[in-house]
N, C-alpha and C positions, 0 to 999 in steps of 0.2 A: 901846414902837417899836422899832424892828427895830436891832439897832447895825449900824454902818460895817464892821466886821471880823470875819470868823470867829471864832465863841469855840471853844475847845481843851476838845476834851471826853476825852481821855486823854492820855498819854506813851508812845510806844517808845522807852524810853533817855531819850537827850536830844533826841528830834524829835516834836515835839506833831502830834496827832490831831487836825482841827479838824472840825464837825458837817457843813461842805462836801466834804471830802475824805470822809468817808464817803458822802454824796450821792453822789459824781462817782465811786466804788467802787461803790454799788448799779446806777447807770447803766451803768456798763459791764458789772459781770453781765448786766443784763436785756438788753443788746446782745447779748452774746457769747452768752448762754444761747437768745438768738431764735434769731440767726444758725443756729448749730448744730442746733436743731430744726426748722428750713424747710430748711435744707441737705438733711436726712437725711429728709424729706419732701414734697420736691417730687413734684410728680403732673402730667401732662397737663394734666388741668383742675384749675385751682386751685380749693382749696376752704380755709376756715378761715383761718389768719394769710397764708398765699398767697396768697389771694384779696384782701387789703387792702395786703400790699406788694406786691405783680409792677406794679400800675395805676401806683402812686407813683414804682417804680422806672423802667418805661416811659419815663412823662411826664416824668422828670427827665434820664434818658437822651436821650429826643427833644429837650430844649430844649439839653441840653450840643452835641451832634451842629450844633445848629441855631446855635451861638454859636461855636464852636471852629473853629479854622483850617482842620484836615483831621480827618479819621473816625481816626486813630492818635492826635492831640493828644485827641480826645473821649476814646480811649480810658484815657490816662493823666490826665484830669483828673476823669471821670468819680467814678473811687474817694473822692478828696477831697472832693469837694462833695458828695457822698450821704453821707460818713460825718460830717461837716461836719453837715449837717441834721437826721439822724437823732437825734445827741448830742445837740444844744442844745434838737431838739425836746422829746426825752425827759425829758432833764435840767429844761426848763421846766415840762412838763406835770406829772410827778411833784413840781416842787415845790410842786404847788396842793393833792397829795393830802392828806385827812384825818392829822391826825398829825406833819404832812411841817411843822418851826418850834413845832409845839403840845406836844409830849411832851418829856421832857427832867426839869430836875434843879435842884435850887436851890442857888448856888456858896455860897461861907462867908460871901462879903459880902450875903448874902440877893438876889444878881443871878440871874433864870432864864436856864437855859442850856438851849436847844434839842439835842436829840440828833443829829437833822438838818435841816439847812438846805439851801435849794436851792443846788445848784452853783453858779449863775449869777448871783447873787447874790452872789460874791465876786470881787472884780474880779482878783486872782490866778488865777484860772480862764480868766476872759476873755480876760484880756492873755496865758495862754498861748497859746489856742484862736488869736488873733490870730499870733501869731508864728510858732506853725507853721503858719499858713496863708500868712505873707510868704515863711518859708523855703521850703515847700513848692514857691512859685511860683517863684523864681528857681531852684530845682531842675530843677523841668520847662523852664522855660525851657533852662538849659545842656542839658538831655539831649537836648530837642527841634531845638535851632537851631542847638547847637555852641558853644563857649565863646568865637569870637570873634566869630559874629555879639551875641551878649549883650553883650560887654563894651564891642563897639560902640555899644551904645544909651545907654552912660554917659560916655565919654571918646572923643572923637577930636580929630585935630588942628586941625579945623575952631573959630575958638573961637565962634562960633553954636550951632554943635552940642553942641559942649562945655558952654555956659554951659544950653541946655535940658537934657542929660545930666545936669548937677550938680542942677536943679530936680528930676528925674526919680526922683535918690535922695532927695532929701528929701521928696517925695512918699512912697517907700516906708516913711519914719518915719511919715508922719503916715497910712497907713493901719493900721498896729499902733493908732496911737493913738483912730483913729474906729472900728474894727472892735471893738475890747475895751471902748471905753466906752459906744458905742452900746448893746450888748447888756446890758452890767451896768447901766448908765443905766434903762433900761426895765422889765428885771425887776425891779431894786431898788426903783425907786419903787412899782411895782406890790405890793410885797413889803409897802412902808410903809401903800399905800395899805390892803391889807386888813387890816392889821394892826391900823388905826386902826378901821374898820369895825366889824370884830369886836370890839373894844373899846365899843364904843357902843352895838352892836345884836347881840346874837348870833346869833339866829334869822332866817332870809329876807333881810333885808337887804343881808348879805355876797353872796348869789346872783348878780345883777347884773355886779356888781364881779369874782368868780369866773367868769363867764364871759366878761367883757371881756378878762378877763388871759388867758383860753384863748384868745382869736383871738391877742391880743401876742404869746403862746408861740410859736404856729406861721409869725405872721410875721417876729419877730423871728429865728426857725430861716430863715424863706427868706432873709430878707435878708440873713444874714452867708453864707450855703451860694452864693446867686446872686452876689452881689460879689466872695468866691473865683472864683466859675466866671469870672467877665469877667474880674477880675484873672489869671488864670493862661491864659486866652483870648488877650487882648495880648499877654503876655509869649511866648508860645510860637507866637507869628506872626513866622516873619523876620522883622528890623528890617528889611533891604532890599527885602521882598516886595511892596511897590507899588512901587518903581523898577525891580524886576526886570522886573514885570508890565507896565508903559509902556514900557521898553527892546524886549520882546521883540512888543507891538502893535505899536510904532513901524516 
């Protein structure tokens, strides 16, 4: 059965190096290497990796423009949402590859320790992604709407608006919890299911579950990135935008 906490593979001085950290570094390497390769081999007529990545980026950018309040906001939001999608999808998908979670060594207590384990099966990784998502959202809000408009969302001399603002502050905390636990729960549950089936039936039977987990990997990457996109679109829309629009029409 998969362990809830990531296993320590080695130590760098006093710092533990876990198997999920190793997988995170591998995913980072794949993404950075792919970005460098594509950037140096861009062609007017797409081919190879460019032909696969370009339609995905175009579709995601079109979605960002349709949700964001302005073209400027879309240009600021898109890199964050796209990066979240690529990292989570690659981490989820590579976590299903042969050898991940199955190649390792036995600890002195005869406990099997996989050398590499899926990064998103670690709550520390998903929590870090959620925290980055929320912090980046608020940074973009301040940058695009101004500090005065940003702070007016949460604090006001009007008691009703102040109460609503405080509720929104609580909602920001729940965003971190929901984003991190949704991703972690789905991927970790999938790992447990695959581990259980593989122990019962080594061949053929796990294949439908691998296919299902591949779909879940894509869906969870989309859910996290699109929710981040929506949160950013909402907070980068000026707080008094609707009121100003009504006054101008009047």
